[in-house]
N, C-alpha and C positions, 0 to 999 in steps of 0.2 A: 595323392588322392586317397589311397588306401588308409594311410595314417589318419587322415581327416575323418574318414568314415568310422574308424575305430574310436577316435576321440569323441565323436558325436554319440556313438553307441554307449560309451562309458558315461557320458553326461546324462543321457536319457535313463540309464539304469541306476544312476546314483540316487534317484528320487523314490525308488521302490525297495521293498525289503529283499533280502537275499533269496527268500523262498519264491517271491514273485519274479525276481531276476532269473532264477533257475528255470521257471516255467517258460519265460520268454526265450531263453537260450535253447532250451529243449525244442521249442517250436521252430526256431531258426535252424537247428541241426536237422530236424525232420524235413524241413523245406529243402535244404541242400541235398539230403539223401534221396528224397523223392523226385525232385525236379532238376537236379544237377547244380553244379557250381555256377554256371552261367548259361545263358541262352540268348538267341537273337530272333527278333521278329521284324521282318523287313530290314530297315536300315538301323534300327535301334538294338542296342545290346544291354542286357542286364547281367550284372555280376553280383552274386549273393556274397554274404560274409564268408571269410576264409574259414573253412572247416577246422583246420588245425587250431586256429585261435578260439573258435567256439568251443572245441573240446577242452582246451586249456582253461577257459573261463568256466566251463561246466564243472570241471574237477575242483576248481577253487571254490565255487559256489556250493558244491556238495559238502565240502568241509565246513563252510560257514553255517550252512543249514543244520548240519549234524551238531555243530557246536551250540547253535542257538536253541535247538530242541532238547539240549541236555541228554542226548541219546547215550546209549551204553556202548558206543563205538569202541572205546578203550577201557571199558569197565574192568576187564580182567588183565590189564597191563600194569606192570610195576616199574618203578624207576630205581636204579641202584647207583650210588655214588661211591667211588673208591678213591679215598684220599691217600696219595703217596704211600710209600713203604717205610 
């Protein structure tokens, strides 16, 4: 059931930009942090998205957004290639 929820979330997020996806994920993380992972009202139980998965997705989206924005995230980084001796 949890895999099905994750697949549905991925399908829903595939139609919006990474920046919009990041806003959705941040809102979901905030909901989990403020209201808890799950709660029960009467006989019904609600379990929110897995916080670990949300944070993983957030990190991935942060990278995509930084890449799309042509940010200076790695502007002072150099790459060196050492070919054999």
